[in-house]
Structure formats: C-alpha cells, structure tokens
N, C-alpha and C positions, 0 to 999 in steps of 0.2 A: 039552700045549697042544692043546686040543680043536678050535679052529676054524682052525688054521693048515694050510697045504699041506705037502707033503713037503719042500720046501726050507727050511722053518722061517721064511720071511719073509712074504710076502703071502698072506692067507687064500685068494685066488683061485688060488694056485699059480703066479703069474706072477713076473716079475723085480722084485726090490726095488731100485729105482733110487736110493734114498736111502742105501744102504750103499756102502762103498768098492768091494767087488767088483762090485756091481750097476752102479755108474757105469762101471767099467772095461769090463765086458762090454757095456754099452750103447754105449760109444765104439767098441769093436771091431765091433759090429753096424752102427753108423752108418757106419763106414769101409767095411765090406763092401758096404753098400747104395750108397754113393757110388761104389765101384769098379765095381759092376754097372752103374750108370747111365752111368758113364764108358765102360765097355766097350761098352755098347749104343749109345751115341752114336757111338763109333768104328766099330762094325759098320755102322750105318745110313749113315754118311758114306762108308765104303768101298764099300758097295753102290751108293750114288748115283754115285760116281766110276766104277765099273765099268759101270753103266747108261749114263752119259754117254759113255764111251769106245765102248761097243758101238753106241750110236745114231749116233755120229759116223762110225764105220767103215761102218755100213750106209748112211749117207747118201752117203758117197763111192763105195760099191759101186753104188748106184742111179744116181749121176751118171755113173759110168764106163759102166754098161749103157745109159744114155740116149744118151750120146755114140756108143756103138757102133751104135745104131740108125740114125744118120745116114749111116753108111758100110755097105758090104756085107762084113761080116767072114766069115771062114771058119767055118761052123757046127761044124766038127770040131775047131777049136782048143780046147785044154783050158781056156784062160783065158775064152774066150767062153762055153763050156759052163758053167763055174763061175758066171760072172756071171748067166747066164740061169737056172740052177738055183736060185740064191740069191734072186734078185729076182722071178722070175715068179710064185711062189705068192702073194706079197703084192700084186703089181700086178694079177694076174688076180682076186684077191678084191675089190680096189677096183673094177675094171672091172665086175664082176658086180653090185655093189651101188649104184654111183653112175654115172650117165651122164657119163663124162669124155671122150668122144670128140666133138669139135666140128670139123666141116669136114675130117674125115680126120686131124686131129691128136689124138694120145692124150695127155691131161693127167694120167693116173693117177700117173706118176712125180712130177709137181709136187705133186699132192695128198698123196702119201706123204711127200715132203720137208717139206711144211708140217706134217704130223702129227708128224714127227720133231722139227722145231724147236719145236713146241708142247710135246712131251714133255720136251725138254731145258730149256725155259724154265720150265715149270710143275712137272712131277713131280720132276725132278732138283733144282731150286732148293728146292722144298718139303722134300725129303728132307734136303738139306744144312742147311736152317734148323732142321728138327726135331732133327737130330743135334746141332747146336750148342746148342740149348735143353736137351736131355737131359743132355749131357755138360758 
C-alpha cells in the first residue's frame, strides 16, 4: 500500500477515527483531555481559595497593627514586632508612592485595605469563575 502511513490507516499517519480501535482510542484521549481540564479547574479554584485566605489574614494583620498604633505598645513585644515587620514594608511602599498623610493622620492602612478588598472581589472572583468554566 504505497500511500498509507505506518499504522495502515490514514495516509497522513494520523488516527483513523472510523475504525473501532480508532473510536476507542479517541474516547480515551477525549476522557484524558476532560480530566486535564477538570484538574486544571480544580487547581485554579484551589489557588483562588488560598489567595483569598492569605488576603483575609493579611487584612486582619493590618487591622491589628493599625489598632496598636492608637496605644503605646511595648516595641520589644514579639507580637508587636511581628505585626510591624509584616505590615511595614507594604505600608511604607504605599506612603512613598501616594501622599496618604492628611492632617497628621496616616491613611496608608486604609488604602491597603481597599486594595485587598478589590483583589478579593475582582481577582479571586475571576479566578473562581474561570475555574468553573474550565472544569
């Protein structure tokens, strides 16, 4: 058979879907593709859940650090130092780029909280919707 490929079916060497083995293999490949998309959808949804959880935790850390600024905490307390070390890089980055100090009040924490809420409402929701459409 001069024009046929090595598998004896399609001259292009591809899968002959009209034969019974070709249909069976096609179904297996289709199921594998469906499983990959299902797994990808679950992966994206899990990442969205973890991102949402991390943003929520960071929001509460910023709220706790903001409340501590209203009192005079012990700067050597390990909890106070942890809250300062975790929040200050982000808050100082916001202070350096946006004038958020008005009348002696620092609104950088409020701006970061608004950004977190935006990320939760936009990015996390978009990732969950994408995951549900994929899977």
